[in-house]
Structure formats: structure tokens, C-alpha cells
PQR file with spaces between the fields and no chain letter, atoms N, CA, C, O and H, PARSE charges and radii, in Angstrom:
ATOM       1  N    MET     1      16.900   79.383    5.312 -0.4000 1.5000
ATOM       2  CA   MET     1      17.667   78.165    5.384 -0.0000 2.0000
ATOM       3  C    MET     1      16.733   76.983    5.198  0.5500 1.7000
ATOM       4  O    MET     1      15.724   76.864    5.893 -0.5500 1.4000
ATOM       5  N    ASN     2      17.067   76.118    4.268 -0.4000 1.5000
ATOM       6  CA   ASN     2      16.309   74.900    4.053 -0.0000 2.0000
ATOM       7  C    ASN     2      16.757   73.869    5.082  0.5500 1.7000
ATOM       8  O    ASN     2      17.943   73.547    5.159 -0.5500 1.4000
ATOM       9  H    ASN     2      17.886   76.214    3.703  0.4000 1.0000
ATOM      10  N    LYS     3      15.835   73.355    5.861 -0.4000 1.5000
ATOM      11  CA   LYS     3      16.195   72.392    6.897 -0.0000 2.0000
ATOM      12  C    LYS     3      15.882   70.957    6.508  0.5500 1.7000
ATOM      13  O    LYS     3      16.013   70.047    7.326 -0.5500 1.4000
ATOM      14  H    LYS     3      14.872   73.615    5.799  0.4000 1.0000
ATOM      15  N    ILE     4      15.472   70.752    5.269 -0.4000 1.5000
ATOM      16  CA   ILE     4      15.224   69.400    4.781 -0.0000 2.0000
ATOM      17  C    ILE     4      16.299   69.088    3.748  0.5500 1.7000
ATOM      18  O    ILE     4      16.453   69.797    2.753 -0.5500 1.4000
ATOM      19  H    ILE     4      15.366   71.491    4.604  0.4000 1.0000
ATOM      20  N    PHE     5      17.042   68.009    4.005 -0.4000 1.5000
ATOM      21  CA   PHE     5      18.153   67.638    3.143 -0.0000 2.0000
ATOM      22  C    PHE     5      17.886   66.272    2.528  0.5500 1.7000
ATOM      23  O    PHE     5      17.213   65.440    3.138 -0.5500 1.4000
ATOM      24  H    PHE     5      16.916   67.433    4.813  0.4000 1.0000
ATOM      25  N    PRO     6      18.402   66.032    1.336 -0.5600 1.5000
ATOM      26  CA   PRO     6      18.163   64.747    0.682  0.2800 2.0000
ATOM      27  C    PRO     6      18.914   63.584    1.327  0.5500 1.7000
ATOM      28  O    PRO     6      18.519   62.429    1.172 -0.5500 1.4000
ATOM      29  N    ASN     7      20.001   63.886    2.052 -0.4000 1.5000
ATOM      30  CA   ASN     7      20.787   62.834    2.700 -0.0000 2.0000
ATOM      31  C    ASN     7      21.675   63.453    3.778  0.5500 1.7000
ATOM      32  O    ASN     7      21.767   64.676    3.891 -0.5500 1.4000
ATOM      33  H    ASN     7      20.322   64.824    2.177  0.4000 1.0000
ATOM      34  N    ALA     8      22.323   62.603    4.562 -0.4000 1.5000
ATOM      35  CA   ALA     8      23.144   63.068    5.680 -0.0000 2.0000
ATOM      36  C    ALA     8      24.335   63.899    5.215  0.5500 1.7000
ATOM      37  O    ALA     8      24.675   64.903    5.841 -0.5500 1.4000
ATOM      38  H    ALA     8      22.248   61.611    4.469  0.4000 1.0000
ATOM      39  N    ARG     9      24.957   63.491    4.137 -0.4000 1.5000
ATOM      40  CA   ARG     9      26.119   64.238    3.642 -0.0000 2.0000
ATOM      41  C    ARG     9      25.736   65.674    3.282  0.5500 1.7000
ATOM      42  O    ARG     9      26.461   66.613    3.612 -0.5500 1.4000
ATOM      43  H    ARG     9      24.680   62.675    3.629  0.4000 1.0000
ATOM      44  N    ALA    10      24.617   65.839    2.618 -0.4000 1.5000
ATOM      45  CA   ALA    10      24.167   67.181    2.239 -0.0000 2.0000
ATOM      46  C    ALA    10      23.904   68.040    3.474  0.5500 1.7000
ATOM      47  O    ALA    10      24.131   69.249    3.448 -0.5500 1.4000
ATOM      48  H    ALA    10      24.028   65.076    2.351  0.4000 1.0000
ATOM      49  N    ALA    11      23.428   67.423    4.551 -0.4000 1.5000
ATOM      50  CA   ALA    11      23.158   68.160    5.781 -0.0000 2.0000
ATOM      51  C    ALA    11      24.440   68.653    6.443  0.5500 1.7000
ATOM      52  O    ALA    11      24.428   69.676    7.128 -0.5500 1.4000
ATOM      53  H    ALA    11      23.244   66.440    4.572  0.4000 1.0000
ATOM      54  N    LEU    12      25.538   67.940    6.247 -0.4000 1.5000
ATOM      55  CA   LEU    12      26.789   68.261    6.935 -0.0000 2.0000
ATOM      56  C    LEU    12      27.815   69.009    6.095  0.5500 1.7000
ATOM      57  O    LEU    12      28.688   69.673    6.654 -0.5500 1.4000
ATOM      58  H    LEU    12      25.548   67.109    5.690  0.4000 1.0000
ATOM      59  N    GLU    13      27.740   68.923    4.782 -0.4000 1.5000
ATOM      60  CA   GLU    13      28.860   69.372    3.946 -0.0000 2.0000
ATOM      61  C    GLU    13      29.219   70.845    4.102  0.5500 1.7000
ATOM      62  O    GLU    13      30.378   71.207    3.902 -0.5500 1.4000
ATOM      63  H    GLU    13      27.031   68.384    4.328  0.4000 1.0000
ATOM      64  N    ASP    14      28.281   71.693    4.448 -0.4000 1.5000
ATOM      65  CA   ASP    14      28.598   73.115    4.599 -0.0000 2.0000
ATOM      66  C    ASP    14      28.945   73.511    6.029  0.5500 1.7000
ATOM      67  O    ASP    14      29.346   74.648    6.273 -0.5500 1.4000
ATOM      68  H    ASP    14      27.339   71.399    4.611  0.4000 1.0000
ATOM      69  N    ILE    15      28.796   72.586    6.977 -0.4000 1.5000
ATOM      70  CA   ILE    15      29.041   72.966    8.370 -0.0000 2.0000
ATOM      71  C    ILE    15      30.187   72.206    9.034  0.5500 1.7000
ATOM      72  O    ILE    15      30.703   72.662   10.055 -0.5500 1.4000
ATOM      73  H    ILE    15      28.470   71.661    6.778  0.4000 1.0000
ATOM      74  N    MET    16      30.598   71.069    8.491 -0.4000 1.5000
ATOM      75  CA   MET    16      31.686   70.305    9.109 -0.0000 2.0000
ATOM      76  C    MET    16      33.033   70.922    8.772  0.5500 1.7000
ATOM      77  O    MET    16      33.335   71.188    7.609 -0.5500 1.4000
ATOM      78  H    MET    16      30.180   70.699    7.661  0.4000 1.0000
ATOM      79  N    LYS    17      33.836   71.146    9.801 -0.4000 1.5000
ATOM      80  CA   LYS    17      35.164   71.731    9.635 -0.0000 2.0000
ATOM      81  C    LYS    17      36.177   70.905   10.428  0.5500 1.7000
ATOM      82  O    LYS    17      35.838   70.331   11.462 -0.5500 1.4000
ATOM      83  H    LYS    17      33.590   70.929   10.746  0.4000 1.0000
ATOM      84  N    ASP    18      37.396   70.847    9.954 -0.4000 1.5000
ATOM      85  CA   ASP    18      38.464   70.177   10.693 -0.0000 2.0000
ATOM      86  C    ASP    18      38.593   70.806   12.075  0.5500 1.7000
ATOM      87  O    ASP    18      38.450   72.018   12.230 -0.5500 1.4000
ATOM      88  H    ASP    18      37.672   71.314    9.114  0.4000 1.0000
ATOM      89  N    GLY    19      38.864   69.970   13.079 -0.4000 1.5000
ATOM      90  CA   GLY    19      39.119   70.451   14.426 -0.0000 2.0000
ATOM      91  C    GLY    19      37.883   70.714   15.270  0.5500 1.7000
ATOM      92  O    GLY    19      38.012   71.189   16.399 -0.5500 1.4000
ATOM      93  H    GLY    19      38.980   68.984   12.952  0.4000 1.0000
ATOM      94  N    GLN    20      36.700   70.424   14.768 -0.4000 1.5000
ATOM      95  CA   GLN    20      35.481   70.672   15.532 -0.0000 2.0000
ATOM      96  C    GLN    20      35.309   69.661   16.658  0.5500 1.7000
ATOM      97  O    GLN    20      35.897   68.580   16.646 -0.5500 1.4000
ATOM      98  H    GLN    20      36.596   70.038   13.851  0.4000 1.0000
ATOM      99  N    THR    21      34.483   70.043   17.632 -0.4000 1.5000
ATOM     100  CA   THR    21      34.021   69.124   18.663 -0.0000 2.0000
ATOM     101  C    THR    21      32.582   68.780   18.324  0.5500 1.7000
ATOM     102  O    THR    21      31.763   69.670   18.093 -0.5500 1.4000
ATOM     103  H    THR    21      34.005   70.921   17.642  0.4000 1.0000
ATOM     104  N    ILE    22      32.271   67.482   18.294 -0.4000 1.5000
ATOM     105  CA   ILE    22      30.912   67.036   17.987 -0.0000 2.0000
ATOM     106  C    ILE    22      30.401   66.172   19.133  0.5500 1.7000
ATOM     107  O    ILE    22      31.175   65.453   19.765 -0.5500 1.4000
ATOM     108  H    ILE    22      32.936   66.759   18.482  0.4000 1.0000
ATOM     109  N    ALA    23      29.108   66.239   19.400 -0.4000 1.5000
ATOM     110  CA   ALA    23      28.463   65.377   20.389 -0.0000 2.0000
ATOM     111  C    ALA    23      27.641   64.350   19.619  0.5500 1.7000
ATOM     112  O    ALA    23      26.917   64.692   18.685 -0.5500 1.4000
ATOM     113  H    ALA    23      28.479   66.823   18.886  0.4000 1.0000
ATOM     114  N    VAL    24      27.762   63.089   20.022 -0.4000 1.5000
ATOM     115  CA   VAL    24      27.095   62.004   19.301 -0.0000 2.0000
ATOM     116  C    VAL    24      26.208   61.242   20.273  0.5500 1.7000
ATOM     117  O    VAL    24      26.676   60.732   21.291 -0.5500 1.4000
ATOM     118  H    VAL    24      28.351   62.811   20.781  0.4000 1.0000
ATOM     119  N    GLY    25      24.922   61.169   19.946 -0.4000 1.5000
ATOM     120  CA   GLY    25      23.967   60.487   20.803 -0.0000 2.0000
ATOM     121  C    GLY    25      23.976   58.982   20.615  0.5500 1.7000
ATOM     122  O    GLY    25      24.754   58.432   19.836 -0.5500 1.4000
ATOM     123  H    GLY    25      24.542   61.583   19.119  0.4000 1.0000
ATOM     124  N    GLY    26      23.088   58.336   21.353 -0.4000 1.5000
ATOM     125  CA   GLY    26      22.970   56.890   21.294 -0.0000 2.0000
ATOM     126  C    GLY    26      23.379   56.275   22.616  0.5500 1.7000
ATOM     127  O    GLY    26      23.843   56.970   23.520 -0.5500 1.4000
ATOM     128  H    GLY    26      22.457   58.783   21.986  0.4000 1.0000
ATOM     129  N    PHE    27      23.208   54.983   22.722 -0.4000 1.5000
ATOM     130  CA   PHE    27      23.619   54.258   23.918 -0.0000 2.0000
ATOM     131  C    PHE    27      24.309   52.997   23.453  0.5500 1.7000
ATOM     132  O    PHE    27      23.673   52.088   22.919 -0.5500 1.4000
ATOM     133  H    PHE    27      22.831   54.418   21.987  0.4000 1.0000
ATOM     134  N    GLY    28      25.611   52.945   23.658 -0.4000 1.5000
ATOM     135  CA   GLY    28      26.363   51.822   23.128 -0.0000 2.0000
ATOM     136  C    GLY    28      26.265   51.851   21.616  0.5500 1.7000
ATOM     137  O    GLY    28      26.564   52.870   20.994 -0.5500 1.4000
ATOM     138  H    GLY    28      26.127   53.683   24.092  0.4000 1.0000
ATOM     139  N    LEU    29      25.857   50.762   21.030 -0.4000 1.5000
ATOM     140  CA   LEU    29      25.692   50.709   19.572 -0.0000 2.0000
ATOM     141  C    LEU    29      24.227   50.834   19.159  0.5500 1.7000
ATOM     142  O    LEU    29      23.888   50.618   17.996 -0.5500 1.4000
ATOM     143  H    LEU    29      25.614   49.934   21.536  0.4000 1.0000
ATOM     144  N    CYS    30      23.360   51.182   20.110 -0.4000 1.5000
ATOM     145  CA   CYS    30      21.935   51.340   19.808 -0.0000 2.0000
ATOM     146  C    CYS    30      21.598   52.815   19.623  0.5500 1.7000
ATOM     147  O    CYS    30      22.060   53.661   20.389 -0.5500 1.4000
ATOM     148  H    CYS    30      23.635   51.358   21.055  0.4000 1.0000
ATOM     149  N    GLY    31      20.818   53.114   18.638 -0.4000 1.5000
ATOM     150  CA   GLY    31      20.331   54.473   18.456 -0.0000 2.0000
ATOM     151  C    GLY    31      21.369   55.478   18.014  0.5500 1.7000
ATOM     152  O    GLY    31      21.156   56.683   18.150 -0.5500 1.4000
ATOM     153  H    GLY    31      20.443   52.427   18.016  0.4000 1.0000
ATOM     154  N    ILE    32      22.493   55.008   17.485 -0.4000 1.5000
ATOM     155  CA   ILE    32      23.527   55.940   17.035 -0.0000 2.0000
ATOM     156  C    ILE    32      23.169   56.482   15.652  0.5500 1.7000
ATOM     157  O    ILE    32      22.486   55.805   14.884 -0.5500 1.4000
ATOM     158  H    ILE    32      22.666   54.029   17.375  0.4000 1.0000
ATOM     159  N    PRO    33      23.618   57.687   15.329 -0.5600 1.5000
ATOM     160  CA   PRO    33      23.321   58.273   14.017  0.2800 2.0000
ATOM     161  C    PRO    33      24.262   57.726   12.942  0.5500 1.7000
ATOM     162  O    PRO    33      25.189   58.412   12.510 -0.5500 1.4000
ATOM     163  N    GLU    34      24.017   56.493   12.517 -0.4000 1.5000
ATOM     164  CA   GLU    34      24.913   55.811   11.573 -0.0000 2.0000
ATOM     165  C    GLU    34      25.123   56.590   10.281  0.5500 1.7000
ATOM     166  O    GLU    34      26.249   56.687    9.794 -0.5500 1.4000
ATOM     167  H    GLU    34      23.264   55.936   12.867  0.4000 1.0000
ATOM     168  N    ALA    35      24.057   57.143    9.724 -0.4000 1.5000
ATOM     169  CA   ALA    35      24.184   57.872    8.456 -0.0000 2.0000
ATOM     170  C    ALA    35      25.030   59.132    8.630  0.5500 1.7000
ATOM     171  O    ALA    35      25.819   59.474    7.748 -0.5500 1.4000
ATOM     172  H    ALA    35      23.142   57.065   10.120  0.4000 1.0000
ATOM     173  N    LEU    36      24.874   59.820    9.754 -0.4000 1.5000
ATOM     174  CA   LEU    36      25.671   61.029    9.988 -0.0000 2.0000
ATOM     175  C    LEU    36      27.142   60.690   10.218  0.5500 1.7000
ATOM     176  O    LEU    36      28.023   61.397    9.729 -0.5500 1.4000
ATOM     177  H    LEU    36      24.233   59.543   10.470  0.4000 1.0000
ATOM     178  N    ILE    37      27.413   59.624   10.952 -0.4000 1.5000
ATOM     179  CA   ILE    37      28.797   59.203   11.174 -0.0000 2.0000
ATOM     180  C    ILE    37      29.444   58.829    9.844  0.5500 1.7000
ATOM     181  O    ILE    37      30.589   59.199    9.584 -0.5500 1.4000
ATOM     182  H    ILE    37      26.697   59.050   11.350  0.4000 1.0000
ATOM     183  N    ALA    38      28.722   58.104    9.010 -0.4000 1.5000
ATOM     184  CA   ALA    38      29.254   57.738    7.689 -0.0000 2.0000
ATOM     185  C    ALA    38      29.511   58.981    6.842  0.5500 1.7000
ATOM     186  O    ALA    38      30.498   59.037    6.108 -0.5500 1.4000
ATOM     187  H    ALA    38      27.792   57.804    9.221  0.4000 1.0000
ATOM     188  N    ALA    39      28.633   59.973    6.937 -0.4000 1.5000
ATOM     189  CA   ALA    39      28.813   61.209    6.167 -0.0000 2.0000
ATOM     190  C    ALA    39      30.044   61.975    6.630  0.5500 1.7000
ATOM     191  O    ALA    39      30.760   62.546    5.807 -0.5500 1.4000
ATOM     192  H    ALA    39      27.831   59.927    7.533  0.4000 1.0000
ATOM     193  N    VAL    40      30.300   61.996    7.931 -0.4000 1.5000
ATOM     194  CA   VAL    40      31.511   62.655    8.445 -0.0000 2.0000
ATOM     195  C    VAL    40      32.739   61.979    7.852  0.5500 1.7000
ATOM     196  O    VAL    40      33.681   62.651    7.432 -0.5500 1.4000
ATOM     197  H    VAL    40      29.718   61.532    8.600  0.4000 1.0000
ATOM     198  N    LYS    41      32.726   60.650    7.818 -0.4000 1.5000
ATOM     199  CA   LYS    41      33.857   59.917    7.232 -0.0000 2.0000
ATOM     200  C    LYS    41      34.011   60.241    5.749  0.5500 1.7000
ATOM     201  O    LYS    41      35.121   60.499    5.283 -0.5500 1.4000
ATOM     202  H    LYS    41      31.960   60.105    8.158  0.4000 1.0000
ATOM     203  N    GLU    42      32.913   60.230    5.008 -0.4000 1.5000
ATOM     204  CA   GLU    42      32.955   60.525    3.572 -0.0000 2.0000
ATOM     205  C    GLU    42      33.501   61.922    3.294  0.5500 1.7000
ATOM     206  O    GLU    42      34.229   62.129    2.322 -0.5500 1.4000
ATOM     207  H    GLU    42      32.011   60.020    5.386  0.4000 1.0000
ATOM     208  N    LEU    43      33.150   62.873    4.144 -0.4000 1.5000
ATOM     209  CA   LEU    43      33.601   64.252    3.950 -0.0000 2.0000
ATOM     210  C    LEU    43      35.088   64.416    4.238  0.5500 1.7000
ATOM     211  O    LEU    43      35.701   65.393    3.808 -0.5500 1.4000
ATOM     212  H    LEU    43      32.559   62.705    4.933  0.4000 1.0000
ATOM     213  N    GLY    44      35.670   63.463    4.966 -0.4000 1.5000
ATOM     214  CA   GLY    44      37.101   63.519    5.245 -0.0000 2.0000
ATOM     215  C    GLY    44      37.486   64.525    6.310  0.5500 1.7000
ATOM     216  O    GLY    44      38.635   64.964    6.366 -0.5500 1.4000
ATOM     217  H    GLY    44      35.171   62.670    5.316  0.4000 1.0000
ATOM     218  N    THR    45      36.541   64.894    7.154 -0.4000 1.5000
ATOM     219  CA   THR    45      36.823   65.847    8.226 -0.0000 2.0000
ATOM     220  C    THR    45      37.855   65.251    9.178  0.5500 1.7000
ATOM     221  O    THR    45      37.754   64.083    9.553 -0.5500 1.4000
ATOM     222  H    THR    45      35.608   64.538    7.109  0.4000 1.0000
ATOM     223  N    LYS    46      38.841   66.047    9.567 -0.4000 1.5000
ATOM     224  CA   LYS    46      39.969   65.561   10.375 -0.0000 2.0000
ATOM     225  C    LYS    46      40.014   66.234   11.748  0.5500 1.7000
ATOM     226  O    LYS    46      39.389   67.271   11.970 -0.5500 1.4000
ATOM     227  H    LYS    46      38.922   66.996    9.263  0.4000 1.0000
ATOM     228  N    ASN    47      40.764   65.624   12.655 -0.4000 1.5000
ATOM     229  CA   ASN    47      41.066   66.177   13.979 -0.0000 2.0000
ATOM     230  C    ASN    47      39.822   66.540   14.779  0.5500 1.7000
ATOM     231  O    ASN    47      39.762   67.602   15.398 -0.5500 1.4000
ATOM     232  H    ASN    47      41.271   64.782   12.475  0.4000 1.0000
ATOM     233  N    LEU    48      38.835   65.656   14.764 -0.4000 1.5000
ATOM     234  CA   LEU    48      37.606   65.892   15.512 -0.0000 2.0000
ATOM     235  C    LEU    48      37.763   65.433   16.953  0.5500 1.7000
ATOM     236  O    LEU    48      38.508   64.498   17.243 -0.5500 1.4000
ATOM     237  H    LEU    48      38.884   64.793   14.262  0.4000 1.0000
ATOM     238  N    THR    49      37.055   66.101   17.846 -0.4000 1.5000
ATOM     239  CA   THR    49      36.887   65.637   19.213 -0.0000 2.0000
ATOM     240  C    THR    49      35.439   65.205   19.328  0.5500 1.7000
ATOM     241  O    THR    49      34.534   66.007   19.097 -0.5500 1.4000
ATOM     242  H    THR    49      36.450   66.862   17.610  0.4000 1.0000
ATOM     243  N    ALA    50      35.208   63.947   19.683 -0.4000 1.5000
ATOM     244  CA   ALA    50      33.843   63.424   19.790 -0.0000 2.0000
ATOM     245  C    ALA    50      33.482   63.241   21.256  0.5500 1.7000
ATOM     246  O    ALA    50      34.232   62.635   22.021 -0.5500 1.4000
ATOM     247  H    ALA    50      35.944   63.296   19.871  0.4000 1.0000
ATOM     248  N    ILE    51      32.331   63.769   21.637 -0.4000 1.5000
ATOM     249  CA   ILE    51      31.791   63.580   22.976 -0.0000 2.0000
ATOM     250  C    ILE    51      30.694   62.530   22.860  0.5500 1.7000
ATOM     251  O    ILE    51      29.699   62.735   22.166 -0.5500 1.4000
ATOM     252  H    ILE    51      31.721   64.262   21.015  0.4000 1.0000
ATOM     253  N    SER    52      30.883   61.403   23.544 -0.4000 1.5000
ATOM     254  CA   SER    52      29.940   60.298   23.442 -0.0000 2.0000
ATOM     255  C    SER    52      30.098   59.396   24.655  0.5500 1.7000
ATOM     256  O    SER    52      31.131   59.425   25.324 -0.5500 1.4000
ATOM     257  H    SER    52      31.692   61.237   24.108  0.4000 1.0000
ATOM     258  N    ASN    53      29.079   58.599   24.940 -0.4000 1.5000
ATOM     259  CA   ASN    53      29.211   57.659   26.045 -0.0000 2.0000
ATOM     260  C    ASN    53      29.844   56.347   25.606  0.5500 1.7000
ATOM     261  O    ASN    53      30.107   55.476   26.435 -0.5500 1.4000
ATOM     262  H    ASN    53      28.240   58.576   24.397  0.4000 1.0000
ATOM     263  N    ASN    54      30.094   56.196   24.288 -0.4000 1.5000
ATOM     264  CA   ASN    54      30.671   54.957   23.783 -0.0000 2.0000
ATOM     265  C    ASN    54      31.263   55.226   22.407  0.5500 1.7000
ATOM     266  O    ASN    54      30.617   55.851   21.566 -0.5500 1.4000
ATOM     267  H    ASN    54      29.881   56.904   23.614  0.4000 1.0000
ATOM     268  N    ALA    55      32.452   54.773   22.176 -0.4000 1.5000
ATOM     269  CA   ALA    55      33.108   55.020   20.887 -0.0000 2.0000
ATOM     270  C    ALA    55      32.796   53.956   19.843  0.5500 1.7000
ATOM     271  O    ALA    55      33.343   54.000   18.741 -0.5500 1.4000
ATOM     272  H    ALA    55      32.977   54.265   22.860  0.4000 1.0000
ATOM     273  N    GLY    56      31.938   53.011   20.164 -0.4000 1.5000
ATOM     274  CA   GLY    56      31.627   51.961   19.198 -0.0000 2.0000
ATOM     275  C    GLY    56      32.706   50.900   19.200  0.5500 1.7000
ATOM     276  O    GLY    56      33.429   50.732   20.182 -0.5500 1.4000
ATOM     277  H    GLY    56      31.494   52.975   21.059  0.4000 1.0000
ATOM     278  N    VAL    57      32.805   50.194   18.104 -0.4000 1.5000
ATOM     279  CA   VAL    57      33.810   49.151   17.932 -0.0000 2.0000
ATOM     280  C    VAL    57      34.489   49.388   16.591  0.5500 1.7000
ATOM     281  O    VAL    57      34.041   50.225   15.807 -0.5500 1.4000
ATOM     282  H    VAL    57      32.217   50.331   17.307  0.4000 1.0000
ATOM     283  N    ASP    58      35.558   48.662   16.325 -0.4000 1.5000
ATOM     284  CA   ASP    58      36.231   48.819   15.033 -0.0000 2.0000
ATOM     285  C    ASP    58      35.225   48.671   13.898  0.5500 1.7000
ATOM     286  O    ASP    58      34.443   47.721   13.867 -0.5500 1.4000
ATOM     287  H    ASP    58      35.922   47.982   16.962  0.4000 1.0000
ATOM     288  N    ASP    59      35.253   49.601   12.985 -0.4000 1.5000
ATOM     289  CA   ASP    59      34.428   49.568   11.772 -0.0000 2.0000
ATOM     290  C    ASP    59      32.923   49.677   12.005  0.5500 1.7000
ATOM     291  O    ASP    59      32.145   49.313   11.124 -0.5500 1.4000
ATOM     292  H    ASP    59      35.888   50.373   13.010  0.4000 1.0000
ATOM     293  N    PHE    60      32.493   50.169   13.168 -0.4000 1.5000
ATOM     294  CA   PHE    60      31.071   50.416   13.397 -0.0000 2.0000
ATOM     295  C    PHE    60      30.916   51.529   14.416  0.5500 1.7000
ATOM     296  O    PHE    60      31.716   51.639   15.345 -0.5500 1.4000
ATOM     297  H    PHE    60      33.126   50.466   13.884  0.4000 1.0000
ATOM     298  N    GLY    61      29.902   52.346   14.250 -0.4000 1.5000
ATOM     299  CA   GLY    61      29.705   53.475   15.151 -0.0000 2.0000
ATOM     300  C    GLY    61      30.841   54.471   14.995  0.5500 1.7000
ATOM     301  O    GLY    61      31.393   54.625   13.905 -0.5500 1.4000
ATOM     302  H    GLY    61      29.252   52.257   13.496  0.4000 1.0000
ATOM     303  N    LEU    62      31.184   55.139   16.069 -0.4000 1.5000
ATOM     304  CA   LEU    62      32.283   56.104   16.005 -0.0000 2.0000
ATOM     305  C    LEU    62      33.607   55.444   15.673  0.5500 1.7000
ATOM     306  O    LEU    62      34.558   56.123   15.286 -0.5500 1.4000
ATOM     307  H    LEU    62      30.735   55.014   16.954  0.4000 1.0000
ATOM     308  N    GLY    63      33.681   54.137   15.817 -0.4000 1.5000
ATOM     309  CA   GLY    63      34.902   53.410   15.492 -0.0000 2.0000
ATOM     310  C    GLY    63      35.330   53.543   14.036  0.5500 1.7000
ATOM     311  O    GLY    63      36.499   53.322   13.721 -0.5500 1.4000
ATOM     312  H    GLY    63      32.908   53.585   16.132  0.4000 1.0000
ATOM     313  N    ILE    64      34.404   53.903   13.135 -0.4000 1.5000
ATOM     314  CA   ILE    64      34.800   54.058   11.729 -0.0000 2.0000
ATOM     315  C    ILE    64      35.554   55.356   11.483  0.5500 1.7000
ATOM     316  O    ILE    64      36.215   55.513   10.457 -0.5500 1.4000
ATOM     317  H    ILE    64      33.454   54.083   13.391  0.4000 1.0000
ATOM     318  N    LEU    65      35.453   56.283   12.427 -0.4000 1.5000
ATOM     319  CA   LEU    65      36.168   57.548   12.243 -0.0000 2.0000
ATOM     320  C    LEU    65      37.601   57.415   12.705  0.5500 1.7000
ATOM     321  O    LEU    65      38.366   58.376   12.629 -0.5500 1.4000
ATOM     322  H    LEU    65      34.916   56.156   13.261  0.4000 1.0000
């Protein structure tokens, strides 16, 4: 398994499935995995359950999902 990917989308495209539970790190809007969150949105994954200490705000952080 190659563990080096050219971008966040490539890292997720074979493992993200509808209905998954994901844990998202960060504190508030600091230190969040912005590229990974954007990749989840681009992939169109649906019905996710996100475990996080903060859902972000509209159009930023987990709020974009």
C-alpha cells in the first residue's frame, strides 16, 4: 500500500463510503483538516456521522459538509 498521496482527495477516494462515521480533529476552527474536509465534500459522500468537538461555522470547517 502506498501511503504517500498527491492530494487529500486521492487519499480518501478509495476508502470513503456513504454512511460512515468519521472523527475530525482540531480545536474550534484551529488545526482542522481543511483539505480532507474539502475532499469529503468533493467526493459527494453522504449520510456521514462526524465526531468532533466543534462543527465549525457555515461554509467553513465541518460546516461545509
